[in-house]
C-alpha positions as CSV (number, residue, x, y, z in Angstrom):
1,M,107.9,107.5,224.0
2,I,110.6,110.0,225.9
3,S,110.8,108.6,229.6
4,A,112.8,111.4,231.5
5,P,112.8,114.8,231.3
6,L,116.4,115.5,231.1
7,E,117.2,118.4,228.7
8,P,117.8,121.7,229.9
9,S,114.7,123.9,230.6
10,D,115.6,126.2,227.5
11,S,116.3,123.6,225.2
12,T,114.1,122.8,222.2
13,D,113.9,119.2,223.4
14,R,112.5,120.4,226.4
15,W,109.7,122.1,225.0
16,Q,108.9,118.8,222.6
17,Q,109.0,117.0,225.8
18,L,106.5,119.1,227.6
19,Q,104.1,119.1,224.7
20,L,104.3,115.2,225.2
21,L,103.9,115.4,228.8
22,R,100.7,117.7,228.2
23,R,99.1,115.3,225.6
24,G,99.6,112.3,228.0
25,R,102.2,110.8,225.7
26,T,105.1,110.5,228.3
27,P,105.0,109.0,231.9
28,V,104.6,111.1,234.6
29,Q,106.9,109.8,237.0
30,P,110.1,111.1,235.9
31,W,108.7,114.5,236.1
32,L,107.5,114.1,239.5
33,Q,110.7,112.6,240.5
34,Q,113.0,115.5,239.1
35,L,110.6,118.0,241.3
36,E,111.2,116.0,244.3
37,R,114.9,116.6,243.7
38,A,116.4,119.1,246.0
39,G,117.7,122.3,244.5
40,S,115.5,121.5,241.3
41,P,112.7,124.3,241.5
42,A,109.5,123.6,240.0
43,S,108.7,125.9,236.9
44,I,105.3,127.0,235.7
45,E,105.5,125.5,232.6
46,V,106.2,122.0,234.0
47,L,103.3,122.2,236.4
48,A,101.0,123.4,233.8
49,A,101.5,120.3,231.7
50,L,101.5,118.1,234.6
51,I,97.8,119.7,236.1
52,G,95.9,117.4,233.6
53,Q,97.8,114.5,233.5
54,L,98.2,113.2,237.3
55,D,95.7,110.6,239.0
56,R,94.8,111.2,242.6
57,A,97.8,109.5,243.7
58,G,100.4,111.7,241.4
59,V,98.7,115.0,242.8
60,E,99.3,113.4,246.5
61,Q,102.7,112.9,245.6
62,L,103.5,116.2,244.0
63,L,101.6,118.1,247.1
64,S,104.0,116.2,249.6
65,G,107.2,117.2,248.0
66,P,108.7,120.7,247.6
67,V,105.8,121.8,245.3
68,G,103.3,121.5,248.0
69,R,105.7,123.0,250.7
70,D,105.9,126.5,248.7
71,A,102.8,126.0,246.1
72,A,103.2,129.5,245.1
73,T,104.3,128.4,241.5
74,L,101.6,126.1,241.5
75,R,99.0,128.7,241.9
76,E,100.5,130.5,238.9
77,A,100.5,127.3,236.8
78,A,96.5,126.8,238.2
79,R,95.5,130.4,237.1
80,R,96.8,129.4,233.5
81,E,95.1,126.0,233.3
82,L,92.3,125.0,235.5
83,P,89.9,127.3,234.3
84,L,89.5,125.2,231.3
85,L,90.3,121.8,233.2
86,A,88.6,122.1,236.3
87,G,85.3,121.2,234.8
88,T,86.6,117.7,233.4
89,P,85.8,114.6,235.7
90,E,89.2,113.1,235.5
91,V,91.0,116.3,236.7
92,K,88.5,116.8,239.5
93,Q,88.7,113.5,240.4
94,A,92.3,113.8,240.9
95,W,92.9,117.5,242.5
96,L,89.8,117.9,244.8
97,E,90.0,115.7,247.4
98,P,94.0,116.5,248.0
99,L,93.4,120.6,247.9
100,L,90.5,119.9,250.3
101,A,93.1,118.6,252.9
102,Q,95.5,121.6,252.4
103,P,95.4,124.3,255.1
104,P,92.8,127.1,254.1
105,S,95.3,129.8,253.4
106,L,94.5,132.2,250.8
107,L,97.1,130.4,248.1
108,W,95.5,127.1,248.7
109,L,92.2,128.4,248.4
110,E,92.5,130.2,245.2
111,I,93.8,126.8,243.7
112,L,90.7,125.1,245.1
113,G,88.2,127.4,244.3
114,H,88.5,126.7,240.4
115,F,86.7,123.7,241.3
116,R,82.8,123.5,241.7
117,E,81.6,121.6,244.4
118,A,79.3,122.0,247.4
119,R,82.5,122.0,250.0
120,V,84.4,124.8,248.4
121,A,82.1,127.6,248.6
122,P,81.9,127.8,252.2
123,R,85.5,127.8,252.6
124,L,85.7,130.6,250.2
125,R,82.8,132.3,252.1
126,L,84.7,132.0,255.1
127,A,88.2,133.4,254.1
128,L,86.1,136.3,252.6
129,D,84.2,136.8,255.8
130,G,87.6,137.6,257.7
131,A,89.6,139.0,255.0
132,D,90.4,142.7,255.6
133,P,90.3,144.7,252.1
134,F,92.5,147.5,253.5
135,D,95.4,145.2,254.5
136,P,98.2,144.8,251.8
137,R,99.0,141.3,253.6
138,Q,95.6,140.1,252.2
139,A,95.6,141.4,248.9
140,D,95.4,138.1,247.3
141,A,92.1,137.6,249.2
142,V,90.6,139.9,246.1
143,R,91.2,136.7,243.6
144,L,88.5,134.5,245.5
145,L,85.5,136.6,244.8
146,P,85.1,135.7,241.1
147,L,85.7,132.1,242.3
148,L,83.0,132.2,244.9
149,G,80.5,133.5,242.0
150,Q,81.8,130.6,240.0
151,Q,80.4,127.8,242.6
152,R,77.0,129.4,241.8
153,Q,75.4,129.2,245.4
154,P,72.6,131.6,245.4
155,D,73.1,132.6,249.0
156,D,76.2,134.3,248.0
157,A,74.5,136.9,245.5
158,A,73.8,138.8,248.6
159,L,77.6,139.0,250.0
160,L,78.8,139.7,246.2
161,L,76.5,142.6,245.9
162,R,77.3,144.0,249.5
163,L,81.0,144.1,248.4
164,A,80.6,145.4,244.9
165,R,78.4,148.4,246.4
166,A,80.5,148.9,249.8
167,P,83.3,151.8,250.0
168,L,86.0,149.4,249.4
169,P,89.2,149.4,247.3
170,Q,88.0,149.3,243.5
171,A,89.9,146.0,243.2
172,W,87.5,144.5,245.7
173,R,84.4,146.3,244.2
174,H,85.2,144.8,240.6
175,A,86.1,141.5,241.6
176,A,82.9,141.1,243.7
177,L,81.1,142.5,240.2
178,E,83.1,140.0,238.1
179,G,81.7,137.1,240.7
180,L,78.3,138.3,240.3
181,A,78.7,138.1,236.2
182,V,80.5,134.6,236.5
183,G,77.1,133.2,238.2
184,L,74.7,135.5,237.0
185,S,71.9,132.8,236.1
186,A,72.0,131.6,239.4
187,W,71.3,134.4,241.7
188,P,67.8,135.9,242.9
189,L,66.8,138.0,240.1
190,E,65.0,140.9,241.7
191,P,67.7,141.8,244.4
192,L,70.1,141.1,241.7
193,A,68.7,143.5,239.1
194,E,67.8,146.4,241.9
195,G,71.5,146.1,243.1
196,L,72.7,146.2,239.5
197,Q,70.7,149.2,238.8
198,Q,72.2,151.2,241.9
199,L,75.4,150.3,240.4
200,S,74.9,151.7,237.3
201,T,75.0,155.1,238.7
202,E,78.2,154.6,240.5
203,L,80.6,157.4,239.3
204,D,83.3,154.8,238.6
205,P,82.6,154.1,234.6
206,G,84.2,151.2,234.5
207,L,82.4,149.6,237.6
208,A,78.6,151.2,236.4
209,A,79.2,150.1,232.7
210,Q,79.7,146.5,233.9
211,A,76.4,146.9,235.6
212,V,74.8,148.1,232.7
213,D,76.3,145.1,230.6
214,L,75.1,142.8,233.1
215,L,71.5,144.3,233.5
216,G,70.6,143.9,229.6
217,R,72.0,140.0,230.2
218,L,68.9,139.6,232.6
219,P,65.8,138.1,231.4
220,D,63.6,141.3,230.1
221,G,67.0,143.1,230.2
222,Q,65.9,145.9,227.7
223,Q,62.8,146.5,230.2
224,R,65.3,146.6,233.1
225,L,67.5,148.8,231.2
226,R,64.5,151.1,230.6
227,Q,63.9,151.6,234.2
228,L,67.5,153.8,234.3
229,Q,65.9,156.2,232.2
230,G,66.1,159.7,234.1
231,R,68.9,158.6,236.6
232,A,72.3,160.2,236.8
233,L,74.9,158.4,234.8
234,E,78.4,159.1,234.2
235,P,78.3,160.4,230.4
236,S,80.5,157.5,229.0
237,V,78.1,155.2,230.9
238,A,75.4,157.1,229.5
239,E,76.4,156.3,226.2
240,R,77.2,152.8,226.6
241,W,73.6,152.5,228.1
242,R,72.0,154.2,224.9
243,R,73.7,151.7,222.7
244,R,72.6,148.9,225.0
245,L,69.1,149.9,224.2
246,R,69.7,150.2,220.6
247,R,70.8,146.8,219.5
248,T,72.4,146.5,216.2
249,P,70.8,144.6,213.4
250,L,72.7,141.4,212.7
251,V,74.3,139.8,209.6
252,L,74.5,136.3,210.4
253,V,77.0,134.8,207.8
254,V,76.6,130.9,207.4
255,H,77.8,128.4,204.8
256,G,74.6,127.3,203.5
257,R,73.8,124.2,201.5
258,Q,74.0,123.7,197.8
259,G,71.6,126.2,196.3
260,G,71.6,128.1,199.2
261,V,69.9,126.4,201.2
262,I,69.9,127.3,205.1
263,P,69.5,124.6,207.7
264,E,66.6,124.7,209.7
265,V,68.5,124.7,212.8
266,L,70.0,128.0,211.9
267,Q,66.8,129.5,210.8
268,Q,65.5,128.7,214.3
269,L,68.8,130.0,215.8
270,A,68.1,133.2,214.1
271,A,64.7,133.6,214.8
272,E,65.0,133.1,218.5
273,L,67.8,135.5,218.5
274,E,66.0,138.5,217.0
275,Q,63.3,137.8,219.5
276,R,65.8,137.9,222.3
277,R,67.8,141.2,221.0
278,G,64.6,143.1,219.8
279,A,66.5,143.8,216.8
280,P,66.4,142.3,213.1
281,V,68.6,139.5,212.4
282,L,69.3,138.3,208.6
283,L,70.9,135.0,207.6
284,Q,73.2,135.5,204.8
285,A,74.5,132.3,203.3
286,L,77.8,131.9,201.3
287,T,76.0,129.7,198.6
288,A,73.1,132.4,197.8
289,A,73.0,136.1,196.7
290,P,73.1,138.3,199.4
291,P,69.4,139.4,201.1
292,E,68.2,142.6,201.0
293,G,67.2,144.4,204.3
294,D,63.7,145.6,204.6
295,G,62.5,148.9,205.6
296,R,62.0,147.7,209.4
297,F,65.9,146.3,209.0
298,W,67.3,149.6,207.9
299,L,65.0,151.9,210.4
300,A,66.9,149.6,213.2
301,A,70.3,150.0,211.9
302,Q,69.9,153.8,211.5
303,R,68.4,154.0,215.2
304,A,71.5,152.0,216.2
305,G,73.9,153.8,214.0
306,G,75.2,150.5,212.5
307,I,74.9,147.0,211.3
308,S,77.2,143.8,212.5
309,V,78.0,141.6,210.6
310,V,78.7,138.1,212.1
311,P,80.2,135.3,210.5
312,L,79.0,132.0,212.3
313,L,82.2,130.2,210.6
314,L,84.5,128.1,212.8
315,L,87.4,127.9,210.6
316,P,89.7,130.8,209.1
317,G,89.6,129.3,205.7
318,G,89.2,131.4,202.9
319,H,85.5,132.3,203.5
320,V,86.7,134.1,206.5
321,R,89.7,135.4,205.0
322,S,87.9,136.8,201.7
323,D,84.3,136.4,201.4
324,V,83.2,137.9,204.7
325,P,85.3,141.2,204.3
326,A,83.6,141.4,200.7
327,I,80.3,141.0,202.1
328,A,80.9,143.6,204.9
329,G,82.0,145.8,201.8
330,Q,78.7,145.3,200.0
331,W,76.8,146.3,202.7
332,R,78.8,149.3,203.6
333,Q,78.2,150.1,199.5
334,Q,74.3,149.1,200.1
335,A,74.1,152.1,203.2
336,A,76.1,154.4,200.9
337,A,74.1,154.3,197.9
338,A,70.7,154.7,200.1
339,Q,72.7,157.9,202.2
340,R,72.0,156.0,205.5
341,P,74.3,157.2,208.1
342,V,74.9,153.5,209.1
343,Q,78.5,151.8,210.1
344,V,79.0,148.7,209.3
345,R,81.2,146.3,211.6
346,R,82.6,143.0,210.8
347,L,83.5,140.9,214.1
348,P,85.4,138.1,214.2
349,F,84.6,134.6,213.3
350,V,82.6,132.6,216.0
351,G,85.8,130.2,216.0
352,A,88.0,132.7,217.0
353,W,86.0,133.6,220.3
354,P,87.7,132.5,223.4
355,R,84.5,131.7,224.9
356,W,83.7,129.6,222.2
357,Q,86.6,127.4,222.7
358,R,86.0,127.2,226.1
359,L,82.7,125.6,225.4
360,L,83.9,123.2,223.1
361,A,86.9,122.2,225.4
362,E,83.9,121.6,228.3
363,L,81.5,119.7,225.7
364,W,83.8,117.3,224.3
365,A,85.5,116.6,227.8
366,E,82.2,115.7,229.2
367,R,81.2,113.9,226.6
368,A,84.5,111.5,226.2
369,A,85.0,110.8,229.8
370,G,88.2,109.8,229.1
371,R,87.8,107.9,225.8
372,P,89.8,109.4,222.6
373,L,87.9,111.8,220.6
374,L,88.9,113.3,217.4
375,W,87.4,116.4,215.9
376,L,87.2,116.6,211.9
377,H,87.3,119.8,210.1
378,H,87.3,120.7,205.9
379,P,91.0,120.8,204.6
380,L,92.6,124.6,205.2
381,Q,95.6,125.8,203.3
382,G,98.4,128.5,204.7
383,A,100.5,129.3,207.8
384,L,97.2,131.3,209.8
385,S,95.2,128.1,209.3
386,A,97.9,125.6,210.8
387,R,98.5,128.0,213.9
388,Y,94.5,128.2,214.5
389,L,94.3,124.7,214.3
390,Q,97.4,123.9,216.5
391,H,95.7,126.7,219.0
392,L,92.4,125.1,219.1
393,A,93.6,121.5,219.6
394,A,96.0,122.7,222.6
395,V,92.7,124.5,224.1
396,V,90.1,121.6,223.6
397,G,92.6,119.0,224.6
398,Y,91.9,116.6,221.5
399,P,93.9,116.2,218.3
400,G,91.8,117.7,215.0
401,M,92.3,116.2,211.5
402,A,91.7,117.6,208.0
403,A,88.6,115.3,206.4
404,A,87.3,115.6,202.9
405,Y,83.2,116.5,203.4
406,S,82.3,113.9,200.5
407,D,84.9,111.5,201.7
408,P,86.2,111.3,204.8
409,H,86.8,107.7,205.0
410,A,90.3,107.7,203.4
411,A,91.6,110.1,206.3
412,L,89.9,107.8,208.7
413,A,91.6,104.9,207.1
414,A,95.1,106.2,207.6
415,Q,94.6,106.4,211.5
416,P,96.4,103.4,213.3
417,Q,94.2,103.7,215.9
418,P,90.5,104.6,215.3
419,P,89.5,106.9,218.2
420,A,85.9,106.4,220.4
421,L,84.3,109.7,219.1
422,L,84.3,111.5,216.1
423,A,83.2,115.0,216.5
424,P,82.4,117.1,213.4
425,L,83.5,120.6,213.8
426,T,80.2,121.6,212.3
427,L,77.4,123.8,213.6
428,A,74.6,122.6,211.3
429,P,74.1,119.2,209.0
430,N,76.4,119.1,206.4
431,R,77.8,116.9,204.1
432,L,80.6,116.0,206.5
433,S,78.3,114.8,209.0
434,E,76.0,113.1,206.5
435,S,78.8,111.3,205.3
436,L,80.3,110.2,208.7
437,N,76.8,108.6,209.5
438,M,76.5,106.9,206.8
439,D,79.6,104.9,206.5
440,A,79.8,101.8,207.5
441,Q,83.4,102.2,208.5
442,T,82.3,104.1,211.5
443,A,79.8,102.0,212.5
444,S,81.8,101.0,215.6
445,V,82.8,104.8,216.3
446,E,80.2,107.0,218.1
447,V,80.0,110.0,215.9
448,L,78.7,113.2,217.7
449,P,76.0,115.2,216.1
450,P,76.4,118.8,214.7
451,L,77.5,121.4,217.4
452,L,74.0,123.1,217.8
453,D,71.9,119.9,218.4
454,W,73.7,120.2,222.0
455,P,71.7,122.5,224.0
456,P,74.5,124.0,226.3
457,V,76.1,124.7,222.9
458,R,73.1,126.5,221.4
459,D,72.2,128.5,224.6
460,G,75.9,129.5,224.9
461,L,76.2,131.0,221.4
462,L,72.8,132.6,221.7
463,T,74.1,134.1,224.9
464,E,77.2,135.5,223.1
465,L,75.3,136.7,220.3
466,E,72.6,138.2,222.4
467,A,75.0,140.4,224.3
468,L,76.8,141.9,221.3
469,P,75.7,145.7,221.3
């Protein structure tokens, strides 16, 4: 273990030390001591690596020194790290109370606002009530609006709606609408729907378009969008509204089991998604012949002007790189052969979606509760796959390991110390999850179920898929 951060800030060894620090493999005290030395300004990279590793005593030590007296760099590091880390119990326990003890300045409130807690919302609200949107000296107050929305206090919907509709600088109005988007499910429904419908008629196309998108995400969103019929919409917003009303049929590409069998959990997901979107949803298994859309499917595609191929795949393996482009090509050939004016759009695989990655990070952090967790994936080849795996490990905060689906035991046996939890990176039951549960060697380790067995994951994925054009 490296015990002291002695290398120059631009050296390769320094970068390696920061990676060890971020992973909790090197002591934090030498870094804290270096930050306390006069003439050693804090860097964003060091503070970003420290944020997730400090306990409460370490946070108090950090804030009592030069970093606390000039916290601008800490704020930049918090903007980078806390959107992912603030929900983890250890980070919240370490940071919340020391931050609540800081002065109620805009700088400190922005850092504090990343944490969702009953005492935070009133402080953000008070600062916003006293802020002058036209005063350049208070420009940073606009950053508090999305953080207030993140607190999900129902009474704050009225404030955010008022600011979004008021004749204020555009940055304030857009930030208020972003706050509404962050906490969308928490707000009183009818006032929210009415306010969003009014915002949809704004001359600012960015503001109006976002309002249209949020309307479509509400319960009975299609009905509420139809209520905009006849209203004066900016031309680009009107086109967006029409696309929202004409949801494209989806082709969900899944692995499937041997013989083309599609797990029931995926069939249920597709059925609920079709009901929520009001447009056909087909499942296409990589292990079976491609489905043929019926008359209803192609009629919906012609009305919407397109089909969306969505790979429900979690890794950039050969299926994503080769099979999915070929599948999209087959649908284009079907459309061309029938002389249908339909565009086929191929979306990125689900594992590449940033919101999906953040969802995994939150889920695993909550379940692990500080215990070692290891996520397992099928073996991949190539530089792209290696970069993706490194990226995902950094986002979720836990290491991953390749394991053969039919026999993951050999890879697990090579681990110097078994983790407390094993998380198979799979949406539905497959050979990997079944092998882990039948393996006597993993009897003392908690094996997490496939991801769609978790209601927050299923609901989050449904929400993202429902929101597709």
